[in-house]
C-alpha positions in Angstrom: -22.5 22.1 -4.0 -19.3 20.9 -2.4 -19.4 18.0 0.0 -18.5 18.8 3.7 -15.6 16.5 3.5 -14.1 18.3 0.5 -14.8 21.8 2.0 -12.8 20.8 5.1 -9.7 20.3 3.0 -10.2 23.5 1.0 -10.4 25.5 4.2 -7.6 23.7 6.0 -5.0 25.6 8.0 -2.2 26.8 5.7 0.5 26.7 8.4 2.3 23.5 7.4 -0.6 21.1 8.0 -2.9 21.8 5.0 -3.6 19.2 2.4 -4.9 20.3 -0.9 -7.4 17.8 -2.4 -6.7 16.8 -6.0 -10.4 17.3 -6.5 -9.5 21.0 -6.9 -9.6 20.2 -10.6 -13.4 20.6 -10.4 -14.6 23.2 -12.9 -17.0 24.6 -10.3 -16.1 28.3 -9.6 -14.6 29.1 -6.2 -16.2 31.6 -3.8 -13.9 34.3 -2.3 -13.2 32.4 0.9 -12.3 29.2 -1.1 -10.1 31.2 -3.5 -8.2 32.8 -0.6 -7.8 29.4 1.0 -6.5 28.0 -2.2 -3.9 30.8 -2.5 -2.8 30.3 1.1 -2.5 26.6 0.4 -0.3 27.2 -2.6 1.9 29.5 -0.5 2.1 26.9 2.2 3.2 24.3 -0.2 6.0 26.5 -1.6 7.2 27.5 1.8 7.4 23.9 2.9 9.5 22.9 -0.1 11.7 25.9 0.4 12.2 25.2 4.1 13.2 21.6 3.5 15.7 22.6 0.8 17.2 25.5 2.8 17.1 24.3 6.4 18.1 20.6 6.2 21.9 20.2 5.8 22.1 23.5 3.8 25.2 23.6 1.5 26.4 20.4 3.1 27.2 17.0 1.5 28.4 13.9 3.2 31.2 11.8 1.7 31.9 9.5 4.6 29.3 7.6 6.7 31.3 8.4 9.9 30.8 12.1 9.3 27.0 11.9 9.6 25.6 13.9 12.5 24.3 11.8 15.4 20.7 10.9 15.8 20.2 13.5 18.5 21.9 16.3 16.4 19.8 15.4 13.4 16.6 15.3 15.3 17.3 18.7 16.8 17.8 20.2 13.3 14.7 18.3 12.1 12.6 19.8 14.9 13.7 23.3 14.1 12.9 22.9 10.4 9.5 21.2 11.1 8.1 22.6 14.3 4.7 21.2 13.4 6.1 17.7 13.8 5.9 18.1 17.6 2.1 18.3 17.2 2.0 14.6 16.3 3.3 13.4 19.7 0.1 11.3 20.1 1.5 8.9 17.5 4.7 8.4 19.6 2.5 7.6 22.6 0.4 5.1 20.7 3.6 3.4 19.4 5.1 3.2 22.8 2.1 1.6 24.4 0.4 -0.4 21.7 3.4 -1.4 19.5 6.2 -1.7 22.0 7.5 -4.8 20.3 9.1 -2.5 17.7 11.4 -1.0 20.3 12.0 -4.3 22.0 13.1 -6.0 18.8 14.9 -2.9 17.5 13.1 -3.6 14.2 12.2 -1.1 11.5 9.4 -2.1 9.1 9.7 -0.2 5.8 8.7 -3.0 3.5 4.9 -2.6 3.2 2.3 0.1 3.3 -1.4 0.1 4.3 -3.6 0.0 7.4 -3.4 -2.5 10.3 -6.5 -3.8 12.0 -5.2 -4.5 15.5 -2.4 -3.5 17.8 0.3 -5.6 19.3 -0.9 -4.8 22.8 -4.3 -6.1 21.8 -2.7 -9.3 20.6 -0.7 -9.8 23.8 -3.7 -9.0 26.0 -5.8 -11.6 24.1 -3.1 -14.2 24.4 -2.8 -13.5 28.2 -6.5 -14.0 28.6 -6.5 -17.2 26.7 -3.8 -18.8 28.9 -5.2 -17.4 32.2 -8.7 -18.4 31.3 -9.7 -14.9 32.4 -13.5 -14.2 32.2 -13.3 -10.5 33.0 -14.9 -8.0 30.7 -11.6 -7.0 29.2 -11.0 -10.7 28.2 -14.6 -11.7 27.4 -14.1 -11.9 23.7 -11.9 -14.2 21.7 -12.2 -11.8 18.8 -10.3 -10.2 17.0 -8.1 -13.0 16.1 -9.7 -14.8 13.2 -8.8 -17.1 10.3 -10.2 -17.2 6.8 -11.5 -19.9 4.6 -12.1 -19.9 0.8 -15.6 -19.3 -0.4 -16.7 -20.7 -3.8 -19.5 -19.3 -5.9 -20.5 -16.4 -8.1 -19.3 -12.9 -7.2 -22.5 -11.5 -8.7 -24.7 -13.7 -6.6 -22.6 -13.0 -3.5 -22.9 -9.3 -4.0 -26.7 -9.4 -4.6 -27.8 -11.9 -2.0 -24.9 -12.4 0.4 -24.6 -15.7 2.2 -24.1 -17.3 5.6 -21.8 -15.0 7.5 -20.2 -15.5 10.9 -20.7 -12.8 13.5 -17.1 -11.7 13.1 -17.4 -11.4 9.3 -20.6 -9.3 9.6 -19.0 -7.1 12.3 -15.8 -6.6 10.3 -17.7 -5.7 7.2 -19.5 -2.9 9.0 -16.3 -1.8 10.7 -14.4 -1.4 7.5 -17.2 0.3 5.6 -17.6 2.8 8.4 -13.8 3.4 8.5 -13.7 4.1 4.8 -16.9 6.2 4.8 -18.6 3.9 2.3 -22.3 3.6 2.4 -24.0 0.2 2.5 -26.8 1.7 0.5 -24.5 2.4 -2.4 -21.9 -0.4 -2.3 -21.7 -4.1 -1.6 -18.5 -5.8 -0.7 -16.8 -9.2 -0.4 -13.6 -10.2 1.4 -10.8 -11.7 -0.7 -7.7 -13.7 0.2 -5.5 -10.7 -0.6 -5.0 -7.8 -3.0 -4.1 -10.0 -5.9 -7.2 -12.2 -5.4 -9.4 -9.1 -5.5 -8.0 -8.0 -8.9 -8.3 -11.5 -10.4 -11.8 -11.9 -9.0 -13.0 -8.8 -10.7 -11.3 -9.7 -14.0 -13.0 -13.1 -13.9 -16.4 -11.4 -13.5 -16.1 -8.3 -15.6 -17.7 -8.5 -19.1 -14.6 -8.0 -21.2 -16.4 -9.8 -24.1 -18.5 -6.7 -24.6 -16.6 -3.9 -22.8 -13.3 -5.0 -24.3 -10.7 -2.6 -23.0 -8.5 -2.6 -19.9 -6.5 0.5 -19.2 -4.2 0.6 -16.2 -2.1 3.4 -14.6 0.9 1.9 -12.8 4.5 3.0 -12.8 5.7 -0.3 -11.3 5.3 -4.0 -11.9 2.4 -5.4 -9.8 1.5 -9.1 -9.2 -2.1 -8.0 -8.7 -2.3 -6.0 -11.9 -0.6 -8.8 -13.9 -3.2 -11.3 -12.6 -5.9 -9.0 -13.8 -4.2 -8.5 -17.2 -3.7 -12.2 -17.7 -7.3 -13.1 -16.8 -8.7 -10.3 -19.0 -6.6 -11.2 -22.0 -8.0 -14.8 -21.8 -11.5 -13.2 -22.1 -10.5 -11.2 -25.2 -9.7 -7.9 -23.6 -7.4 -5.3 -25.3 -4.9 -4.2 -22.6 -3.4 -0.7 -22.6 -1.2 1.0 -20.0 -0.4 4.6 -19.2 3.2 5.7 -19.6 5.4 7.8 -17.3 7.8 10.5 -18.6 11.4 10.3 -17.6 12.9 11.6 -15.4 10.1 12.7 -13.0 7.9 9.8 -13.9 4.8 11.9 -14.3 1.9 10.5 -16.3 2.4 11.1 -20.0 -0.8 13.2 -20.2 -1.1 13.3 -24.0 -0.9 9.6 -24.4 -3.3 8.8 -21.5 -5.8 11.3 -22.7 -5.7 9.8 -26.2 -6.4 6.3 -24.8 -9.3 7.6 -22.6 -11.1 9.9 -24.9 -13.3 8.5 -27.6 -14.1 10.5 -30.8 -17.3 8.6 -31.2 -20.2 9.2 -28.8 -21.3 5.8 -27.6 -23.7 4.8 -24.8 -22.0 1.4 -24.4 -19.2 1.2 -21.8 -15.7 1.1 -23.4 -14.1 -1.0 -20.7 -12.4 -0.9 -17.3 -10.1 2.0 -16.2 -7.9 1.0 -13.3 -6.6 4.0 -11.4 -4.4 4.0 -8.2 -4.7 7.1 -6.2 -1.0 7.1 -5.9 2.0 4.9 -6.5 2.9 2.6 -3.7 6.5 2.4 -5.0 7.5 6.0 -6.0 5.0 7.9 -3.8 3.7 9.9 -6.8 0.1 11.2 -6.4 -2.1 11.4 -9.5 -4.8 14.0 -10.4 -8.3 12.8 -9.8 -9.2 14.6 -13.0 -8.3 11.4 -14.9 -11.3 9.7 -13.3 -13.6 12.4 -14.4 -12.4 12.2 -18.0 -12.8 8.4 -17.9 -16.4 8.8 -16.6 -17.3 11.3 -19.3 -16.0 8.9 -21.9 -18.0 5.8 -20.8 -15.4 3.8 -18.8 -16.1 1.8 -15.7 -13.7 2.9 -13.0 -11.8 0.7 -10.6 -10.1 2.7 -7.8 -7.1 0.9 -6.3 -6.9 2.3 -2.8 -4.4 -0.3 -1.4 -1.6 2.2 -1.3 -3.5 4.7 0.7 -2.3 5.7 4.1 -4.6 5.8 7.1 -7.5 8.2 6.7 -6.6 9.1 3.1 -10.0 8.0 2.0 -11.3 11.1 3.9 -9.7 13.2 1.3 -11.1 11.2 -1.6 -14.5 12.7 -1.9 -16.3 9.5 -2.7 -19.6 11.4 -3.2 -18.1 13.3 -6.1 -16.2 10.6 -7.9 -18.3 7.4 -7.4 -16.2 4.6 -8.9 -17.9 1.4 -10.1 -15.4 -0.7 -8.1 -12.9 -0.1 -5.3 -10.2 -2.4 -3.9 -8.4 -2.0 -0.6 -6.6 -4.3 1.7 -5.9 -4.5 5.5 -3.2 -6.4 7.4 -3.5 -7.7 10.9 -0.8 -6.1 13.1 2.0 -3.7 12.0 5.4 -5.1 12.4 4.1 -8.5 13.7 1.6 -10.1 11.2 1.3 -8.4 7.8 -1.2 -11.1 6.6 -4.8 -10.0 6.4 -7.4 -9.8 3.6 -8.5 -7.8 0.6 -11.8 -6.0 0.1 -13.7 -5.6 -3.2 -16.4 -3.0 -3.3 -18.9 -2.9 -6.1 -21.4 -0.1 -6.7 -24.9 -1.6 -6.5 -26.0 -0.1 -9.8 -23.0 -1.8 -11.5 -23.6 -5.4 -10.1 -25.9 -6.3 -13.0 -23.2 -6.0 -15.6 -21.0 -8.7 -14.0 -20.9 -12.3 -15.3 -22.6 -14.8 -13.2 -20.0 -17.6 -13.5 -18.2 -19.1 -10.5 -15.3 -17.1 -9.3 -12.2 -17.7 -7.1 -10.6 -15.6 -4.4 -13.5 -14.8 -2.1 -13.1 -15.8 1.6 -15.1 -16.0 4.8 -13.8 -14.8 8.1 -14.0 -17.3 10.9 -14.1 -16.5 14.6 -11.2 -17.8 16.7 -13.4 -19.8 19.1 -14.8 -21.8 16.2 -11.3 -23.2 15.5 -11.1 -24.4 19.1 -13.8 -27.0 18.3 -11.3 -28.8 16.1 -8.3 -30.9 16.9 -6.2 -28.9 14.4 -6.7 -25.3 13.2 -8.3 -26.3 9.9 -8.2 -28.6 6.9 -6.5 -27.9 3.6 -8.7 -27.2 0.6 -8.1 -30.8 -0.7 -9.4 -32.4 2.6 -11.7 -35.3 2.0 -11.6 -37.1 5.4 -14.5 -37.9 7.7 -16.1 -35.4 10.0 -17.4 -36.5 13.4 -19.4 -34.1 15.8 -17.5 -31.2 14.1 -14.1 -32.7 14.8 -11.7 -33.0 11.8 -9.5 -36.0 11.7 -6.3 -35.3 9.9 -3.4 -37.4 8.8 0.1 -36.2 10.0 1.1 -34.9 6.5 -2.2 -33.0 6.3 -1.6 -31.4 9.7 1.9 -30.2 8.5 0.3 -28.8 5.3 -2.3 -26.9 7.4 0.3 -25.4 9.7 2.2 -23.9 6.8 -0.9 -22.4 5.3 -2.3 -18.9 6.2 -5.6 -19.4 4.4 -7.7 -22.4 5.2 -10.7 -24.0 3.7 -13.2 -25.3 6.3 -15.3 -28.4 5.3 -18.8 -27.6 4.3 -21.3 -27.6 7.2 -19.0 -26.4 10.0 -19.1 -22.7 9.2 -22.9 -22.3 9.4 -23.4 -24.5 12.4 -20.9 -22.7 14.6 -21.8 -19.1 13.9 -25.6 -18.9 14.5 -25.2 -17.2 17.8 -22.5 -14.7 16.8 -24.5 -12.1 15.0 -24.2 -9.3 17.6 -20.5 -9.2 18.0 -18.9 -5.9 19.0 -15.6 -5.9 17.2 -12.7 -3.9 18.6 -10.1 -3.0 16.0 -7.6 -0.9 17.9 -5.5 -0.2 14.8 -8.5 1.3 13.0 -9.7 3.1 16.1 -6.3 4.7 16.7 -6.2 6.1 13.2 -9.7 7.4 13.5 -8.8 9.2 16.7 -5.7 10.8 15.2 -7.4 12.0 12.0 -6.0 12.8 8.5 -4.3 16.1 9.4 -2.1 14.7 12.1 -1.1 11.6 10.2 -0.4 13.4 6.9 1.6 16.1 8.7 3.9 13.5 10.3 4.5 11.5 7.1 5.1 14.7 5.1 7.8 15.8 7.4 9.5 12.4 7.6 9.5 11.5 4.0 10.7 14.9 2.8 13.5 14.9 5.4 14.6 11.5 4.2 14.6 12.4 0.5 16.6 15.5 1.2 19.1 13.6 3.4 19.5 10.8 0.8 20.4 13.4 -1.8 23.1 14.8 0.4 25.2 11.6 0.2 28.1 11.9 -2.4 31.1 9.7 -3.2 34.4 11.3 -2.2 36.9 12.4 -4.9 34.4 11.9 -7.8 33.3 15.5 -8.6 30.1 15.2 -6.7 28.8 11.8 -7.9 25.6 11.0 -5.9 25.4 7.8 -3.9 21.6 7.6 -4.2 19.3 8.2 -7.2 15.6 8.7 -6.3 12.9 7.9 -8.9 9.7 9.9 -9.1 8.9 12.9 -6.9 11.6 14.2 -4.7 11.0 17.1 -2.2 7.3 17.7 -2.6 4.6 18.8 -0.3 2.0 16.2 -1.4 4.2 13.3 -2.2 3.2 9.9 -0.8 5.2 8.2 2.0 6.8 5.7 -0.4 10.3 6.0 -1.8 11.9 4.3 -4.8 15.7 4.6 -5.0 19.0 2.9 -6.0 22.5 3.0 -4.6 25.5 3.5 -6.9 29.1 2.8 -6.2 31.9 5.3 -6.9 32.3 3.9 -10.5 28.6 4.7 -11.2 27.6 1.1 -11.2 24.2 0.2 -9.6 24.3 -1.9 -6.5 21.7 -4.6 -7.0 18.5 -3.8 -5.1 18.2 -7.4 -3.7 21.7 -7.0 -2.2 20.8 -3.7 -0.6 17.7 -5.4 0.8 19.6 -8.3 2.3 22.3 -6.1 3.8 19.6 -3.9 5.3 18.0 -6.9 6.8 21.2 -7.5 8.8 20.7 -4.1 10.3 17.1 -5.1 11.3 15.7 -2.8 8.6 13.1 -4.4 6.4 13.1 -3.0 2.9 11.6 -4.3 -0.3 12.4 -4.1 -4.0 10.5 -3.8 -7.2 10.6 -2.8 -10.8 9.5 0.5 -12.5 8.1 0.1 -15.9 6.0 1.8 -18.7 8.7 4.5 -18.7 8.7 6.9 -21.7 12.0 8.5 -22.7 11.9 11.5 -25.0 14.6 12.0 -27.6 16.5 14.2 -25.2 17.0 11.2 -22.8 17.8 8.4 -25.2 21.4 8.3 -24.1 20.5 8.3 -20.5 18.0 5.5 -21.2 20.9 3.2 -22.1 22.5 3.8 -18.7 19.5 3.5 -16.4 17.4 0.7 -17.9 18.1 -2.8 -16.7 19.9 -5.1 -19.2 18.0 -8.3 -19.4 19.7 -11.7 -20.0 17.7 -13.9 -22.4 16.6 -13.0 -25.9 13.0 -13.2 -24.8 13.5 -10.8 -21.9 15.5 -8.4 -24.0 12.7 -8.2 -26.5 10.2 -7.5 -23.6 12.6 -5.0 -22.1 12.9 -3.1 -25.4 9.1 -2.8 -25.6 8.7 -2.0 -21.9 11.9 -0.6 -20.3 12.2 -1.5 -16.6 14.3 -0.3 -13.7 14.7 -2.5 -10.6 14.7 -0.3 -7.4 14.9 -0.5 -3.7 11.6 0.6 -2.0 10.9 2.0 1.5 7.5 2.9 2.9 6.9 5.0 6.0 3.7 3.9 7.8 1.9 6.2 10.1 3.8 4.7 13.1 7.2 5.6 11.6 9.3 7.9 13.7 12.4 10.0 13.1 14.7 7.3 14.3 13.3 4.9 11.6 14.1 7.4 8.9 17.5 8.3 10.3 18.6 4.6 10.6 17.7 4.0 7.0 19.8 7.0 6.0 22.7 5.9 8.1 22.6 2.4 6.6 22.6 3.7 3.1 25.5 6.1 3.9 27.6 3.0 4.6 27.8 2.4 0.9 30.1 5.5 0.7 32.8 3.1 1.9 34.1 1.6 -1.3 34.8 -1.7 0.4 31.5 -1.9 2.3 29.9 -4.6 0.1 32.9 -6.8 0.0 33.3 -6.5 3.8 29.8 -7.5 4.3 30.3 -10.6 2.1 33.4 -11.5 4.1 31.5 -11.2 7.4 28.8 -13.5 6.2 31.3 -16.2 5.2 33.4 -15.7 8.5 30.2 -16.2 10.5 29.6 -19.5 8.7 26.5 -18.0 7.1 25.4 -18.1 3.5 27.2 -15.6 1.3 24.8 -12.8 0.1 23.9 -13.7 -3.4 22.7 -11.1 -6.0 
């Protein structure tokens, strides 16, 4: 019996807005209606790719950044190729009203992906109420703006029995579980300082002494995954990683299946299988079939949902693939405050296998009004000074330390005493509410049009007089119906030399475009691509790094992520910026300007 959620996506409209769930890999036979819908979906996907390739700058290449069509011309052609984009106008309305700071600052945020809790309008309205001492209903709450404090103890105990929670923490927990469609009857959750803390926290509590293996599926270097690996190795775990075949960076199926499948039938769990639903760097989506294979071969499963876009959990089908653990993260306000927290979910039937030792990384959410009871926002974790009537006395150097810290530890006794009356808080998270109102179809339709236009436009940039040498190389999926909204690429000069990603990032920042950079790894090159491997893989400096590089080839890349609030102008301005590298003197001119303006020279 298919779940209603899954059936919705099988029967989705095939006219440019459908989304085929990876759970189609189910062996359950399709009825006639589902089979017809699947055929229509396949046709839709092919038509979309064909339209992108044939309608956007067909038979055209750009060798000079000054020859690019204007923003208005490009948008006109974009609208003709993707008429369904006009159906997402509600997002433009939300951006104009709730996130108007993006237009005022002329800032493009393409350096992180995820879901924001609140809107900028909500922040400004709250600040206005605070200064006006407004007691009207619209200003009656000092939520949502909260802080967090570290919470010590055992993850196992916290999941089983909970603890003293502020009203805002309890309300936020319910809000997030509802947003993700996760049942409190099936899963327990804790807040963590961030994504990395969630991974490390689980590694500290997972029984690697008995379930000895850790198998991860990441095509990029991740601080969070490295923290899990380091912690698990200290507990005796055997660490393994999936590999990705060059040049498309698809999962090397044969190798991953060999690591997952056990020839011996054992009741004992083999270890922890860490599976991201898609790459937050390349935008590659992975088949959910791998989770089913893992379950059949006695692995505990951790789903990394941190790279998911808004409402992507609606396509997951949690009732069909019920992971033992799930990690996601939320930031506060898009384009304004990317700090936030992580969430670690544990299936209740799995809690018993965790170690009961003290763990680090859990946090409590503190209501904003509680902080007003103190002379300063909070005390650092090393605070040992006196407490009088709930007032913290800090030395000047301690105050400076607090002001630089995003995460604060509140002295014992204050949290419980100030939250007794806050249990019935109605928490408004405009960011989450807006996403809920838009729905998966509208959001995915918009990002699909924008990311595929951008990929196609990037590939149309070529150096002049070099027999068609491309300016940009894109790693992972290119034009593809179900690719994610993340893009990994590099810029090359007319000699074929890579422009260092950190330099591209810094020059983009001067254009008010926030990009990021990272490193692809676990890349497998067949014999056919060994010569190409020598050209594309980074050359490391020290003997130690060369040895590591030989074992795990890596490629540093520029990354861009299109959030659900991204519009066509964001994509166009990134394209126009990258096109400036067609000017052979662009980099040197930029360095000269930095020096002439008495600024620091851009260092690679």
